[in-house]
C-alpha positions in Angstrom: 200.0 140.8 29.2 200.2 143.1 26.2 197.1 143.7 24.0 196.8 140.8 21.5 195.1 143.2 19.0 198.0 145.6 19.1 200.4 142.7 18.6 198.4 141.6 15.5 197.8 145.1 14.0 200.9 147.0 14.9 203.8 144.8 16.1 206.3 147.6 15.3 205.0 149.6 18.3 205.8 146.7 20.5 209.2 146.3 18.9 209.9 150.0 19.5 209.0 149.4 23.2 211.4 146.5 23.4 214.2 148.6 21.9 213.5 151.3 24.5 213.8 148.7 27.2 216.9 147.2 25.7 215.0 143.9 25.5 214.6 141.3 22.8 212.9 142.4 19.6 212.9 138.9 18.2 210.3 137.8 20.8 207.7 140.0 19.2 208.1 138.1 15.9 207.8 134.8 17.9 204.6 136.1 19.5 203.2 137.1 16.1 203.9 133.7 14.7 202.5 132.0 17.8 199.3 134.0 17.5 198.9 133.1 13.9 199.4 129.4 14.7 196.9 129.7 17.5 194.2 131.3 15.3 194.9 128.8 12.5 194.5 125.9 15.0 191.2 127.3 16.3 189.9 127.7 12.7 190.8 124.1 11.8 189.2 122.9 15.0 186.0 124.8 14.5 185.7 123.7 10.9 186.1 120.0 11.9 183.6 120.4 14.8 181.1 122.0 12.4 181.6 119.0 10.0 181.2 116.6 12.9 177.9 118.3 14.0 176.5 118.1 10.4 177.6 114.5 10.0 176.0 113.6 13.2 172.6 114.7 11.8 173.3 112.6 8.7 173.9 109.6 10.8 170.8 110.2 12.8 168.6 110.3 9.7 170.3 107.4 7.8 168.6 104.0 7.3 169.6 101.2 9.6 171.6 99.3 7.0 173.8 102.3 6.4 174.3 103.4 10.0 177.1 101.0 10.9 179.4 102.3 8.2 178.5 105.9 9.0 179.1 105.4 12.7 182.7 104.3 11.8 183.2 107.5 9.8 181.7 109.5 12.7 184.2 107.9 15.1 187.1 108.7 12.8 185.9 112.3 12.5 185.6 112.5 16.3 189.2 111.4 16.6 190.2 114.2 14.2 188.2 116.7 16.3 189.9 115.5 19.5 193.3 115.8 17.9 192.5 119.3 16.6 191.3 120.3 20.0 194.7 119.2 21.5 196.5 121.2 18.9 194.5 124.3 19.9 195.4 123.8 23.6 199.1 123.4 22.7 199.0 126.4 20.4 197.3 128.5 23.1 199.9 127.4 25.7 202.7 128.3 23.3 201.2 131.7 22.6 200.6 132.4 26.3 204.2 131.5 27.2 205.7 133.7 24.5 203.4 136.7 25.0 203.9 136.7 28.8 207.6 137.1 28.1 207.0 140.5 26.7 206.8 143.3 29.3 204.3 146.2 29.1 204.5 148.5 26.2 206.2 151.7 27.3 204.5 155.0 26.6 205.9 157.3 23.9 207.6 159.8 26.1 209.6 157.3 28.2 213.4 158.0 27.9 215.4 155.3 26.1 218.3 153.6 27.8 219.2 152.1 31.2 219.5 153.0 34.8 221.5 156.1 34.3 219.5 157.5 31.4 216.6 158.9 33.4 215.4 162.5 32.7 215.1 164.9 35.7 211.7 166.6 35.5 212.2 168.9 38.5 214.3 169.5 41.6 212.5 170.9 44.7 213.7 172.4 48.0 217.0 173.5 49.3 220.0 171.2 49.7 220.8 170.9 53.5 224.1 172.5 54.5 225.8 172.0 57.8 228.5 173.9 59.8 229.6 170.6 61.4 230.4 167.1 60.1 227.0 165.4 59.6 226.5 161.9 60.8 224.9 159.2 58.6 221.6 157.8 59.6 223.1 154.6 61.1 225.3 156.6 63.4 222.5 159.0 64.3 220.1 156.1 64.9 222.6 154.4 67.3 223.5 157.7 69.0 219.8 158.5 69.5 219.0 154.9 70.6 216.3 154.6 67.9 217.8 152.1 65.4 219.5 148.9 66.6 221.2 147.2 63.7 223.6 144.8 65.7 220.7 143.2 67.5 218.7 142.9 64.2 221.7 141.1 62.7 222.0 138.9 65.8 218.4 137.9 65.7 217.8 137.6 61.9 221.0 138.1 59.9 222.3 140.9 57.6 219.9 143.6 56.4 217.6 143.3 59.5 217.3 145.8 62.3 215.2 147.0 65.2 213.5 150.4 65.4 213.4 151.3 69.1 211.4 153.9 71.1 211.0 157.1 69.1 212.4 155.2 66.1 209.5 152.9 66.1 207.1 155.8 66.8 208.7 157.8 64.0 207.9 155.1 61.4 204.3 154.7 62.7 204.0 158.6 62.6 205.1 158.6 58.9 202.7 155.9 57.9 199.9 157.4 59.9 200.5 160.9 58.3 200.4 159.2 54.9 197.3 157.3 55.7 195.4 160.3 56.9 196.3 162.2 53.8 195.3 159.2 51.6 191.9 158.9 53.3 191.3 162.7 52.9 192.1 162.3 49.2 189.5 159.5 48.7 191.6 156.4 49.1 190.1 153.5 51.1 192.6 152.1 53.6 193.3 148.3 53.5 195.6 146.2 55.7 196.6 143.7 53.0 197.8 140.0 53.1 201.5 139.7 52.8 201.3 136.1 51.5 199.7 135.6 48.1 199.1 132.8 45.6 201.4 132.3 42.5 198.7 133.5 40.1 198.4 136.8 42.0 202.2 137.3 42.1 202.5 136.4 38.4 199.5 138.6 37.5 201.3 141.7 38.7 204.4 140.9 36.8 206.7 140.1 39.8 207.6 136.5 38.7 209.5 137.5 35.6 212.9 139.2 35.7 212.5 140.1 39.4 211.6 136.6 40.6 214.9 136.3 42.4 213.9 139.2 44.7 210.8 137.4 46.0 210.6 135.1 49.0 208.7 131.9 48.4 207.2 129.4 50.9 207.6 126.2 48.9 205.6 124.0 51.3 202.6 126.2 51.0 203.1 127.5 47.4 202.8 131.1 48.6 204.9 134.2 48.0 205.8 136.9 50.5 205.0 140.3 48.9 207.6 143.0 48.4 204.8 145.6 48.2 201.1 145.7 48.9 200.7 146.5 45.2 200.5 142.8 44.7 197.6 142.1 47.0 195.9 145.4 45.9 196.1 144.3 42.3 194.7 140.9 43.1 191.9 142.4 45.2 189.6 142.8 42.2 190.8 139.9 40.1 188.1 138.4 37.9 185.7 141.3 38.5 184.0 143.9 36.4 184.4 147.3 38.0 182.4 150.5 37.6 185.4 152.9 36.8 183.5 154.7 34.1 182.4 157.4 36.5 185.3 157.5 39.0 188.4 155.5 39.8 188.6 153.1 42.7 191.5 154.1 45.0 193.0 152.1 47.8 195.8 152.7 50.3 197.5 149.5 51.4 199.4 149.3 54.6 201.7 146.2 54.9 205.0 144.8 55.9 207.1 144.1 52.8 209.8 141.5 52.2 212.6 141.6 49.6 215.5 139.2 49.2 217.7 141.9 47.7 219.4 139.0 45.8 221.1 141.3 43.3 222.4 143.8 45.7 225.3 142.0 47.4 227.7 144.6 48.9 225.3 147.6 48.1 224.0 149.7 51.0 224.9 147.2 53.6 225.1 150.0 56.2 221.9 151.2 57.8 218.3 150.7 56.8 218.3 152.0 53.2 218.2 148.5 51.6 216.8 145.9 53.9 214.9 142.6 53.8 211.8 143.7 55.8 210.1 147.1 56.0 206.7 148.8 56.2 205.1 150.7 53.4 201.9 152.5 52.6 201.1 152.1 48.9 198.5 154.0 46.8 196.7 151.9 44.2 194.2 153.0 41.6 191.9 151.2 39.2 190.9 153.7 36.5 189.4 154.0 33.0 192.4 153.7 30.6 191.8 157.2 29.2 192.4 158.6 32.7 195.6 156.7 33.5 198.1 159.4 32.7 196.2 162.0 34.6 196.0 159.6 37.6 199.7 159.1 37.4 200.4 162.8 37.8 197.9 162.9 40.7 199.7 160.1 42.6 203.0 161.9 42.2 201.4 165.1 43.5 200.4 163.3 46.7 204.0 162.1 47.2 205.6 165.5 46.5 203.3 167.1 49.1 204.5 164.6 51.7 208.2 165.2 51.0 207.8 169.0 50.9 206.0 169.0 54.2 208.8 166.8 55.7 211.3 169.4 54.6 213.2 167.1 52.2 215.2 168.2 49.2 214.3 166.0 46.3 214.1 165.5 42.5 211.5 163.8 40.3 212.9 161.6 37.5 211.3 160.0 34.5 212.8 156.5 34.6 214.3 155.2 31.3 212.8 152.2 29.5 215.6 149.8 30.4 215.1 150.4 34.1 211.3 149.9 34.2 209.8 146.8 35.8 207.8 144.3 33.8 204.4 145.9 34.4 205.2 149.6 34.2 204.6 151.5 31.0 206.0 154.6 32.6 207.5 155.3 36.1 208.3 158.4 38.0 210.7 158.1 40.9 211.2 160.7 43.6 214.7 160.7 45.1 215.6 162.6 48.2 219.0 164.1 49.0 221.0 162.1 51.5 223.7 164.5 52.8 226.3 162.0 53.9 226.1 160.2 50.6 226.2 163.4 48.6 223.5 162.1 46.2 219.8 161.6 45.7 218.3 158.2 46.7 215.0 156.8 45.7 212.2 157.2 48.3 209.2 156.6 46.1 208.2 155.0 42.8 205.0 155.6 41.0 204.0 153.4 38.0 201.4 153.6 35.3 200.8 149.9 34.4 198.1 150.8 31.8 196.1 147.6 31.2 198.9 145.1 31.6 198.1 143.8 35.0 194.4 144.0 34.5 194.7 141.7 31.4 196.6 139.1 33.4 194.2 139.3 36.4 191.0 139.7 34.3 189.9 143.0 35.8 187.5 144.8 33.4 185.0 147.6 33.1 181.9 147.8 30.9 182.2 150.0 27.7 179.4 152.1 26.2 178.7 149.3 23.8 178.1 146.9 26.7 181.2 144.9 26.1 184.0 144.6 28.6 187.6 145.8 28.4 190.5 145.8 30.8 190.9 148.7 33.3 194.2 150.5 33.9 196.1 150.1 37.2 198.5 152.5 38.9 200.6 152.3 42.1 202.8 154.6 44.1 204.5 154.8 47.5 203.1 157.3 50.1 205.3 156.4 53.1 207.9 153.8 53.9 210.7 152.9 56.4 213.4 154.2 54.0 212.2 157.8 54.4 213.7 157.8 58.0 217.1 157.8 56.4 216.5 161.2 54.7 214.6 162.6 57.6 217.3 161.9 60.2 220.2 163.1 58.0 218.5 166.2 56.7 217.2 167.4 60.1 220.2 166.6 62.3 221.8 169.1 64.6 225.4 169.6 65.8 224.8 167.9 69.1 223.5 164.7 67.4 219.8 165.5 68.0 217.3 165.5 65.2 214.5 168.1 64.7 211.2 166.4 64.1 209.3 167.8 61.0 206.4 169.8 62.2 203.8 167.7 60.4 204.9 164.6 62.4 204.9 166.1 65.8 201.1 165.5 66.5 201.7 161.8 65.9 204.7 161.8 68.3 202.8 163.4 71.2 204.2 166.8 70.4 207.9 165.7 70.5 209.9 168.4 68.6 213.4 167.1 68.9 214.7 163.5 69.2 217.5 163.7 71.8 220.3 161.2 72.5 219.2 158.5 74.9 
């Protein structure tokens, strides 16, 4: 959740963030009022409890003939204390409900606006040109015998697929390359659970406006994760971490599941937008002062991967209205997809500042000895979707695809994927 002290001392900052997101400003005033009511209820309760404790001592010292009347007064006072305690609980629940409806406060440099109002920070590489009519990745996959969409649909329905032969090995190669690089950069690899409890899913901010995208197993009250970010964020819930000296960095490998509830009719062809895929996610717990530098560092790892895969891409600064609940700033990297004549998102990297850590109670110890929430960041280092850009970018006139050199050692030295 947002910082309650910031809400109290400078609600205008939160209102400006809401405006940048195109979200409700009125909810900030509701949260301020709920906070004031909560603190007032706590003050009244503590005052009554102190009065009760003092009166209890008076009763204990009173003569026997006065005790009966005093006990009746004590009982009446106890009832008031109980009622005041109930008011505190109700006020705290109200405050928690309202404040959890406010997404993370965006950082000052985040562009205002919606999905189309991003700012392009840089464009890298050369746009692929062909002296033949290029095939899209679905046709290439079928021609090469490495992607089987009809059988995926037959087995599981729309937006499912099989990766076959070198297609399956290509995905594993991508993930393995990313993992090797993550480990070399100091990330500890984790194979994460893909089913999590509601408190973990809610703590990462995925049960708000994006709840429709999440699969839920009602019988077990568990959620299927759409990214290992969820499990990685919950990994250190309710803990105090030693991030004062160095960040804690993890690379989570998992299968991911997304309902794609809001994308009917979009990208139905191929494997660009599917219900199940694999992903390697970087995740970092850092001192809040180091969060912005860590954000740039994660983007650097992603860019090196895309450059070595020979992809033409751009890095964009996502506008406030297109940020998820938890992100204070997000950089997307979009690769050029030749047959679509446009850039498509391959990675997202988010600085979630202290938002998730507050919800999940993840802290570090300050110089004063007190604790404060850490900052969390996440970013994709490899995923199934990258195959789309790799196949289309590196295709040849005969329908074969040149394997990027960095992937060849993971494919037993295969240099070209030939039609089956």
